C-alpha positions as CSV (number, residue, x, y, z in Angstrom):
1,M,0.0,0.0,0.0
2,Q,2.8,2.3,0.9
3,K,4.5,1.6,-2.4
4,L,1.3,2.4,-4.3
5,L,0.9,5.7,-2.3
6,T,4.5,6.6,-3.1
7,L,4.0,5.9,-6.8
8,F,0.8,8.0,-6.8
9,I,2.6,10.9,-5.2
10,F,5.5,10.6,-7.6
11,L,3.1,10.6,-10.6
12,L,1.1,13.5,-9.2
13,L,4.3,15.6,-8.7
14,G,5.5,14.6,-12.1
15,T,2.2,15.7,-13.7
16,T,2.2,18.9,-11.8
17,S,5.8,19.6,-12.7
18,F,5.0,19.0,-16.4
19,A,2.0,21.3,-16.3
20,Q,4.0,24.0,-14.7
21,K,6.8,23.7,-17.3
22,T,4.3,23.8,-20.1
23,A,2.7,26.9,-18.6
24,T,6.1,28.5,-18.1
25,A,7.0,27.8,-21.8
26,S,3.7,29.2,-23.0
27,K,4.3,32.4,-21.1
28,T,7.9,32.7,-22.2
29,F,7.1,32.5,-25.9
30,A,3.9,34.5,-25.7
31,A,6.1,37.3,-24.4
32,T,7.9,37.4,-27.8
33,I,4.7,38.8,-29.3
34,T,5.3,42.5,-28.7
35,A,3.7,45.8,-29.5
36,E,6.8,46.9,-31.3
37,D,6.9,43.9,-33.6
38,L,3.2,44.2,-34.4
39,S,3.6,47.8,-35.2
40,K,6.6,47.2,-37.5
41,H,4.6,44.7,-39.5
42,L,1.4,46.7,-39.6
43,Y,3.0,49.9,-40.9
44,I,4.1,47.8,-43.9
45,V,0.9,45.7,-44.4
46,A,-1.3,48.7,-44.0
47,G,1.1,51.1,-45.6
48,K,0.7,53.2,-48.7
49,E,2.6,50.7,-50.9
50,M,0.0,48.0,-50.4
51,E,-2.7,50.4,-51.8
52,G,-5.5,49.0,-49.6
53,R,-4.9,45.3,-50.5
54,E,-8.0,45.1,-52.8
55,T,-8.7,41.4,-53.8
56,A,-7.1,40.5,-57.1
57,S,-5.1,43.8,-57.2
58,P,-1.4,44.6,-57.3
59,G,-1.6,45.8,-53.7
60,Q,-3.1,42.5,-52.6
61,R,-0.3,40.6,-54.4
62,K,2.4,42.8,-52.7
63,A,0.8,41.9,-49.3
64,A,0.7,38.2,-50.2
65,A,4.4,38.3,-51.1
66,Y,5.2,40.0,-47.8
67,I,3.4,37.4,-45.8
68,E,4.9,34.6,-47.9
69,N,8.4,36.0,-47.3
70,H,7.8,36.1,-43.6
71,F,6.5,32.5,-43.5
72,A,9.6,31.4,-45.5
73,S,12.0,33.3,-43.3
74,L,10.6,31.5,-40.3
75,G,11.1,28.2,-41.9
76,L,7.4,27.3,-42.1
77,K,6.7,24.7,-44.7
78,P,4.6,25.6,-47.8
79,G,1.0,24.8,-47.1
80,N,-0.3,24.1,-50.6
81,K,1.6,21.2,-52.4
82,G,5.0,22.9,-52.2
83,S,3.7,26.4,-52.6
84,Y,2.9,29.1,-50.0
85,Q,0.0,30.4,-52.1
86,M,-3.3,29.0,-53.1
87,T,-4.8,30.8,-56.0
88,Y,-8.5,31.0,-56.9
89,P,-10.3,32.7,-59.8
90,V,-11.9,36.1,-59.5
91,Y,-14.0,37.7,-62.2
92,K,-14.1,41.4,-62.9
93,D,-17.0,43.2,-64.7
94,S,-16.4,46.1,-67.0
95,L,-19.4,48.1,-68.0
96,L,-19.9,48.4,-71.8
97,G,-23.3,50.1,-71.9
98,V,-26.5,50.7,-69.9
99,D,-29.8,52.4,-70.8
100,L,-33.0,53.3,-69.1
101,M,-35.5,54.8,-71.6
102,L,-39.2,55.7,-70.8
103,D,-41.5,56.5,-73.7
104,G,-38.6,57.5,-75.8
105,K,-36.9,59.7,-73.1
106,E,-33.4,58.6,-72.1
107,F,-32.4,58.9,-68.4
108,E,-28.8,59.5,-67.3
109,L,-26.6,57.0,-65.5
110,D,-25.7,58.1,-62.0
111,K,-27.9,61.2,-62.2
112,D,-31.2,59.3,-62.6
113,F,-30.4,55.7,-62.0
114,V,-27.7,53.2,-61.1
115,P,-27.7,49.5,-62.1
116,S,-26.4,46.6,-59.9
117,Y,-23.1,46.1,-61.7
118,Y,-22.5,42.7,-60.0
119,L,-26.0,41.1,-60.1
120,N,-27.1,42.3,-63.5
121,N,-26.7,40.2,-66.6
122,N,-26.3,41.1,-70.3
123,V,-29.9,41.7,-71.5
124,T,-32.1,44.2,-73.2
125,N,-35.8,44.2,-72.2
126,N,-38.6,46.2,-73.7
127,F,-41.7,46.4,-71.4
128,S,-45.1,47.8,-72.2
129,E,-46.2,47.6,-68.5
130,I,-44.7,48.5,-65.2
131,V,-46.2,47.0,-62.0
132,F,-46.1,49.3,-59.0
133,V,-46.0,47.0,-55.9
134,G,-45.8,49.6,-53.1
135,H,-42.9,48.8,-50.7
136,G,-42.6,45.3,-52.2
137,I,-42.9,43.6,-48.8
138,V,-44.3,40.1,-48.2
139,D,-44.1,39.3,-44.4
140,K,-46.6,38.0,-41.9
141,D,-49.9,39.7,-42.6
142,V,-48.5,42.1,-45.2
143,D,-48.5,41.2,-48.9
144,D,-47.8,44.1,-51.2
145,Y,-48.1,41.8,-54.2
146,A,-51.7,40.7,-53.3
147,G,-53.8,40.6,-56.5
148,L,-50.9,41.5,-58.8
149,N,-49.4,39.3,-61.4
150,V,-45.7,40.3,-61.9
151,A,-44.4,37.1,-63.6
152,G,-42.1,38.2,-66.5
153,K,-42.8,41.9,-65.8
154,V,-40.8,44.8,-64.4
155,V,-41.8,45.9,-60.9
156,L,-41.5,49.4,-59.3
157,I,-40.8,49.4,-55.5
158,M,-40.6,52.2,-53.0
159,E,-37.7,52.2,-50.6
160,G,-38.2,51.7,-46.9
161,A,-41.4,50.6,-45.1
162,P,-44.4,52.0,-43.2
163,A,-43.4,53.6,-39.9
164,D,-45.0,50.9,-37.7
165,F,-43.8,47.9,-39.7
166,K,-41.5,45.4,-37.9
167,P,-40.1,42.6,-40.1
168,S,-40.1,39.1,-38.8
169,E,-36.4,38.8,-39.4
170,A,-33.8,41.4,-38.6
171,G,-30.5,42.3,-40.4
172,Y,-29.9,42.2,-44.2
173,M,-32.5,39.4,-44.7
174,A,-35.3,41.7,-43.4
175,S,-38.3,41.7,-45.7
176,S,-38.2,45.5,-45.7
177,G,-34.5,45.8,-46.7
178,M,-33.1,46.0,-50.2
179,Y,-32.0,42.4,-50.3
180,G,-35.2,41.1,-48.8
181,K,-37.2,43.0,-51.4
182,M,-35.1,41.6,-54.2
183,L,-35.6,38.1,-53.0
184,T,-39.3,38.6,-52.8
185,A,-39.5,40.1,-56.3
186,R,-37.5,37.2,-57.7
187,S,-39.8,34.7,-56.0
188,K,-42.8,36.3,-57.6
189,G,-41.2,35.9,-61.0
190,A,-40.3,39.5,-61.8
191,A,-38.1,40.0,-64.9
192,A,-36.6,43.3,-63.7
193,I,-36.7,45.5,-60.6
194,L,-36.8,49.3,-60.2
195,I,-36.4,50.4,-56.6
196,S,-36.3,54.0,-55.5
197,G,-33.3,55.3,-53.5
198,G,-31.7,58.4,-52.3
199,G,-28.3,60.0,-52.9
200,F,-28.9,61.2,-56.4
201,P,-27.1,62.4,-58.3
202,R,-24.5,59.7,-57.6
203,K,-20.7,60.0,-58.1
204,S,-20.2,59.9,-61.9
205,G,-17.7,58.1,-63.9
206,K,-17.4,54.7,-65.4
207,P,-17.0,52.1,-62.6
208,A,-13.7,50.2,-62.3
209,G,-15.7,47.0,-62.4
210,A,-17.4,44.8,-59.8
211,L,-15.6,41.6,-58.7
212,S,-17.2,38.2,-58.2
213,N,-15.8,34.7,-57.4
214,N,-18.0,32.7,-59.6
215,M,-19.0,33.3,-63.2
216,F,-21.4,30.3,-63.2
217,K,-24.4,30.5,-60.8
218,S,-27.1,28.1,-60.0
219,E,-29.6,30.9,-60.1
220,V,-29.7,34.5,-61.2
221,F,-31.5,37.7,-60.0
222,P,-33.6,39.8,-62.3
223,N,-31.7,42.9,-63.4
224,I,-31.9,45.6,-60.7
225,Y,-31.8,49.4,-61.0
226,T,-31.9,51.9,-58.2
227,I,-33.7,55.0,-59.4
228,S,-34.1,58.6,-58.3
229,D,-37.4,60.1,-57.2
230,K,-37.3,62.1,-60.4
231,T,-37.2,58.9,-62.4
232,A,-39.9,57.3,-60.3
233,S,-42.1,60.3,-60.7
234,A,-41.8,60.1,-64.5
235,I,-42.8,56.4,-64.4
236,A,-45.7,57.1,-62.0
237,G,-46.9,59.8,-64.4
238,S,-46.4,62.9,-62.3
239,D,-44.5,64.2,-59.3
240,S,-47.8,64.6,-57.4
241,C,-48.7,60.9,-57.9
242,W,-45.3,59.6,-56.7
243,I,-45.3,62.0,-53.7
244,A,-48.8,60.9,-52.8
245,W,-47.7,57.2,-52.9
246,K,-44.7,58.0,-50.7
247,E,-46.7,59.9,-48.2
248,A,-49.3,57.2,-48.0
249,G,-46.6,54.6,-47.7
250,K,-45.3,56.2,-44.5
251,K,-48.5,55.3,-42.7
252,G,-49.3,51.9,-44.2
253,K,-49.8,49.7,-47.2
254,V,-50.1,51.3,-50.6
255,D,-52.2,49.5,-53.2
256,G,-50.3,48.4,-56.3
257,T,-51.3,49.2,-59.8
258,V,-50.2,48.6,-63.4
259,I,-48.7,51.5,-65.3
260,N,-48.9,51.5,-69.0
261,A,-45.7,52.9,-70.5
262,N,-42.9,51.8,-72.9
263,L,-39.8,51.0,-70.9
264,T,-36.4,49.9,-72.2
265,L,-33.8,48.5,-69.9
266,S,-30.5,47.5,-71.4
267,F,-27.3,46.3,-69.6
268,Q,-24.1,45.1,-71.2
269,K,-20.8,44.2,-69.5
270,A,-17.6,42.3,-70.3
271,I,-16.1,39.8,-67.8
272,T,-12.3,39.4,-67.3
273,E,-10.8,36.5,-65.3
274,L,-8.3,37.5,-62.7
275,A,-6.9,35.6,-59.7
276,S,-6.4,36.1,-55.9
277,S,-4.7,33.9,-53.4
278,N,-4.5,32.7,-49.8
279,V,-1.1,32.4,-48.2
280,L,-0.4,29.2,-46.2
281,G,2.5,28.0,-44.1
282,Y,2.6,25.3,-41.5
283,L,4.7,24.2,-38.6
284,E,5.0,20.4,-38.2
285,G,4.0,18.8,-35.0
286,S,5.7,16.1,-33.0
287,D,3.7,13.0,-31.9
288,K,0.3,14.2,-33.3
289,S,1.3,15.2,-36.7
290,D,-1.8,13.7,-38.3
291,E,-3.9,16.4,-36.6
292,W,-4.1,20.1,-37.1
293,L,-4.8,23.5,-35.6
294,V,-5.6,26.3,-38.0
295,I,-5.0,30.0,-37.3
296,T,-6.5,32.5,-39.8
297,A,-6.9,36.1,-40.6
298,H,-7.9,38.0,-43.8
299,Y,-5.3,40.3,-45.3
300,D,-7.4,41.9,-48.0
301,H,-9.2,45.2,-47.7
302,L,-11.1,47.7,-49.9
303,G,-8.3,49.0,-52.1
304,K,-8.4,52.6,-53.2
305,D,-10.7,55.1,-54.9
306,G,-8.6,57.2,-57.1
307,D,-5.8,58.5,-54.9
308,V,-7.7,57.8,-51.7
309,I,-6.4,54.6,-50.0
310,Y,-8.5,52.4,-47.6
311,Y,-5.6,51.3,-45.4
312,G,-7.4,48.6,-43.4
313,A,-5.1,48.8,-40.5
314,D,-7.5,47.3,-38.0
315,D,-9.6,45.5,-40.6
316,D,-7.8,43.3,-40.9
317,G,-4.2,44.3,-40.9
318,S,-4.3,43.7,-37.1
319,G,-5.3,40.1,-37.5
320,T,-2.8,39.5,-40.3
321,V,0.2,40.7,-38.4
322,S,-1.0,38.9,-35.3
323,V,-0.9,35.7,-37.3
324,L,2.7,36.5,-38.4
325,E,3.8,37.1,-34.8
326,I,2.0,34.1,-33.4
327,A,3.7,31.9,-36.1
328,E,7.1,33.4,-35.1
329,A,6.4,32.6,-31.4
330,F,5.7,29.0,-32.2
331,V,8.7,28.7,-34.4
332,K,10.9,30.0,-31.5
333,A,9.3,27.5,-29.2
334,K,10.1,24.6,-31.5
335,A,13.7,25.8,-31.9
336,A,13.9,25.6,-28.1
337,G,12.6,22.1,-28.1
338,K,9.1,23.1,-27.1
339,G,7.4,22.6,-30.4
340,P,3.6,21.8,-30.7
341,R,2.4,18.2,-30.8
342,R,-0.1,19.0,-33.6
343,N,0.7,20.6,-36.9
344,I,-0.3,24.3,-37.0
345,L,-1.5,25.8,-40.3
346,F,-1.1,29.6,-40.4
347,M,-3.3,31.0,-43.2
348,A,-3.9,34.6,-44.4
349,V,-6.9,34.6,-46.7
350,S,-8.1,37.2,-49.3
351,G,-11.5,38.0,-50.6
352,E,-13.1,38.3,-47.1
353,E,-14.4,41.8,-47.8
354,K,-16.1,40.5,-51.0
355,G,-18.0,37.7,-49.2
356,L,-15.5,35.3,-47.5
357,W,-14.2,34.1,-50.9
358,G,-10.7,32.9,-49.9
359,S,-11.8,30.9,-46.9
360,E,-14.8,29.5,-48.9
361,Y,-12.5,28.4,-51.6
362,Y,-10.1,26.8,-49.1
363,S,-12.9,25.0,-47.2
364,N,-14.1,23.5,-50.5
365,H,-10.5,22.7,-51.6
366,P,-8.7,22.0,-48.3
367,T,-5.0,21.0,-48.3
368,I,-5.5,19.1,-45.0
369,P,-8.4,16.8,-43.9
370,L,-10.9,19.0,-42.1
371,D,-12.0,16.2,-39.9
372,K,-8.5,16.2,-38.4
373,V,-8.6,19.9,-37.6
374,T,-9.1,20.4,-33.8
375,A,-10.2,24.1,-34.3
376,D,-9.8,27.3,-36.3
377,L,-8.8,30.4,-34.4
378,N,-9.8,33.4,-36.6
379,I,-8.6,36.9,-35.9
380,D,-10.5,39.8,-37.6
381,M,-9.9,43.3,-36.0
382,I,-8.1,43.2,-32.7
383,G,-6.3,46.5,-32.7
384,R,-8.9,49.1,-31.6
385,I,-11.4,49.9,-28.9
386,D,-15.1,49.7,-29.5
387,T,-16.3,53.3,-29.0
388,E,-19.9,52.1,-28.5
389,R,-18.9,49.7,-25.6
390,T,-19.7,51.7,-22.5
391,S,-20.0,49.0,-19.8
392,G,-17.1,47.2,-18.2
393,D,-13.4,47.8,-18.8
394,T,-13.2,49.3,-22.3
395,T,-9.4,49.1,-22.4
396,N,-9.0,45.4,-21.4
397,Y,-11.5,43.3,-23.3
398,I,-12.0,41.3,-26.5
399,Y,-15.2,40.0,-28.1
400,V,-15.1,36.2,-28.3
401,V,-17.5,34.8,-30.9
402,G,-18.5,31.2,-31.7
403,D,-16.7,29.3,-28.9
404,D,-19.9,27.7,-27.8
405,K,-21.4,26.8,-31.2
406,L,-19.9,23.4,-32.0
407,S,-18.0,22.1,-29.0
408,T,-18.7,22.1,-25.2
409,E,-14.9,22.0,-24.6
410,L,-13.8,25.1,-26.4
411,K,-15.2,27.8,-24.1
412,P,-13.8,26.3,-20.9
413,I,-10.4,26.1,-22.5
414,S,-10.5,29.7,-23.7
415,E,-11.7,31.0,-20.3
416,G,-9.2,28.9,-18.4
417,V,-6.2,30.1,-20.5
418,N,-7.4,33.7,-20.2
419,K,-7.8,33.4,-16.4
420,Q,-4.3,31.9,-16.1
421,F,-2.4,34.2,-18.4
422,T,-4.0,37.4,-19.9
423,K,-7.0,38.2,-17.7
424,L,-8.8,40.1,-20.5
425,V,-12.6,40.6,-20.2
426,L,-14.1,38.1,-22.6
427,D,-17.2,39.8,-24.0
428,Y,-19.8,37.4,-25.5
429,K,-22.1,40.1,-26.9
430,F,-21.9,38.8,-30.4
431,N,-22.5,35.2,-29.4
432,D,-26.2,36.0,-29.0
433,P,-28.2,34.1,-31.6
434,K,-30.3,37.3,-31.9
435,D,-27.4,39.5,-32.8
436,T,-28.7,41.8,-35.5
437,E,-25.3,42.4,-36.9
438,R,-24.9,38.6,-37.5
439,I,-21.2,38.9,-36.7
440,Y,-20.8,35.1,-36.3
441,Y,-21.5,34.7,-40.0
442,R,-19.3,37.6,-41.3
443,S,-15.7,36.4,-41.1
444,D,-13.7,33.6,-42.4
445,H,-14.1,31.2,-39.4
446,Y,-17.7,30.6,-40.7
447,N,-16.5,28.6,-43.6
448,F,-14.7,26.3,-41.2
449,A,-17.7,26.1,-38.9
450,S,-20.0,25.3,-41.8
451,K,-17.8,22.2,-42.3
452,G,-18.1,21.2,-38.7
453,V,-14.8,22.6,-37.4
454,P,-15.0,24.2,-33.9
455,I,-14.0,27.9,-34.1
456,I,-13.2,30.9,-32.0
457,F,-13.5,34.4,-33.7
458,Y,-11.6,37.2,-32.0
459,Y,-12.9,40.7,-32.6
460,D,-12.7,44.2,-31.1
461,G,-16.0,45.6,-32.2
462,M,-17.3,47.8,-35.1
463,L,-15.7,51.3,-34.9
464,L,-18.3,53.2,-36.9
465,A,-16.2,56.3,-37.4
466,D,-13.3,54.4,-39.2
467,Y,-14.9,51.1,-40.2
468,H,-14.3,50.7,-44.0
469,Q,-13.1,54.3,-44.2
470,P,-9.7,55.7,-45.4
471,T,-9.1,56.7,-41.7
472,D,-8.5,53.1,-40.5
473,T,-4.8,53.8,-40.3
474,P,-1.9,52.2,-38.3
475,D,-1.4,55.2,-36.1
476,K,-4.8,54.6,-34.5
477,I,-4.0,51.1,-33.3
478,N,-3.6,50.4,-29.6
479,Y,-0.6,48.2,-29.9
480,V,-0.2,47.3,-26.3
481,L,-3.8,46.0,-26.1
482,M,-3.4,44.3,-29.5
483,A,-0.3,42.5,-28.2
484,K,-2.2,41.3,-25.2
485,R,-5.1,40.0,-27.3
486,A,-2.6,38.2,-29.7
487,Q,-1.0,36.6,-26.6
488,L,-4.3,35.3,-25.5
489,I,-4.8,33.7,-28.9
490,F,-1.2,32.3,-28.7
491,H,-1.9,30.7,-25.2
492,T,-5.2,29.3,-26.5
493,A,-3.5,27.9,-29.6
494,W,-0.7,26.4,-27.4
495,E,-3.2,24.6,-25.2
496,M,-5.1,23.2,-28.2
497,A,-1.9,22.2,-30.1
498,N,-0.6,20.3,-27.2
499,R,-3.6,18.7,-25.4
500,D,-4.0,14.9,-25.5
501,R,-7.3,15.0,-27.5
502,M,-8.7,17.0,-30.3
503,I,-11.6,19.3,-29.3
504,A,-14.8,17.4,-29.1
505,R,-17.4,18.1,-31.9
506,D,-20.4,17.4,-29.6
507,K,-22.8,20.2,-30.6
508,K,-25.1,20.1,-33.6
509,L,-24.1,22.3,-36.5
510,D,-26.7,25.0,-37.1
């Protein structure tokens, strides 16, 4: 009995000693992620030379080369069949011609109407009838299409909704929003859509071209045109008629009607095939090298408009350079004999701002078996402070999203690591299924989650003043807080790369 007790104490002390050594190592190498190094990288990635890193642009390719060179300098192995880059096709539209003509009168592009360059297809339609459908809403007990046949016809829709209308679904899918109205019109069989909108006259000039990631679609929208009140009045027959409809529409449903008029809608564009890329490098694990941890961030942004550059320092230069620094910390750990047990794939993706294109392409063409991925840790904006966050410590927090969606084990690990090392406030505001911003669905982790891979998404909140503006610049980053957030992600990655088991996938995929 005494021998068994002695053996138990020996094993307990050995386990405790191992845990302490592991924690010490994690802390040692996390400390190599510094505000100074993050700043050095970010002033390059979000610098003038990168021109805003627009997907499929020269600036994006420069940024990809910088990331690749850093991965190679660390000694990471190429993550795509001997290459650090995974290319995927991107298609660019160039407008050739567009016309809107009513009873022989031509209306002016940008002054009177704007087509949807991305959604519209090459077609010329001549209509003898236009069906006015009020606000174009179908939801609960509201049906603006009641009694109207719009199949194969052009519909005219007012923007907005009655003052007391509350859609059954919030966000961009709301029945009273632009996208919801387009979906409804398509479901009713409309051949083309005219929807009133403000901001006319719009900025003039031939567009540089809309980008898409798939030239072949399983279904297409009817061609869509946003029109000015002046254009809508001409279609309605008079200014007074259109104004009366709009005033009535503020209070409730407006009855639809058929307008007899000769309308020509013509749209022509050319499509050029380009390419963009994800950048992948991996660090080989030791005894669990058939399993993987993935760490991601998107390095693309909005590019530039003329001479105005959208720098994208926080979105998502902050995540990109954090991946670079976390990778370097793991490489230093391995050089010191403390390498991870599992392989770690470090991936900077492009096309996020266009609709999660790069991560979608990767999830459909993975270079590693996704059923062997313990988790994806995705970093998208961790360098700023949410100016709308008024409760709690606003200088020592991070929003954690998705850690409870696919695994019961992920959240306790995340919280335990944070409690032991970084002591940030973990804010779960955007984990709420009723989040109207739908943040969980809006970054690259979602394409891993949709394949069943447990994820954590790290986020600092939407800074409305600088979000998607040229003013999102490196000088506005809180580098000390950013380093602390990156260290939390490193500690979490360390735990998941070295634990005995992969993270359980024990919650149903929504």
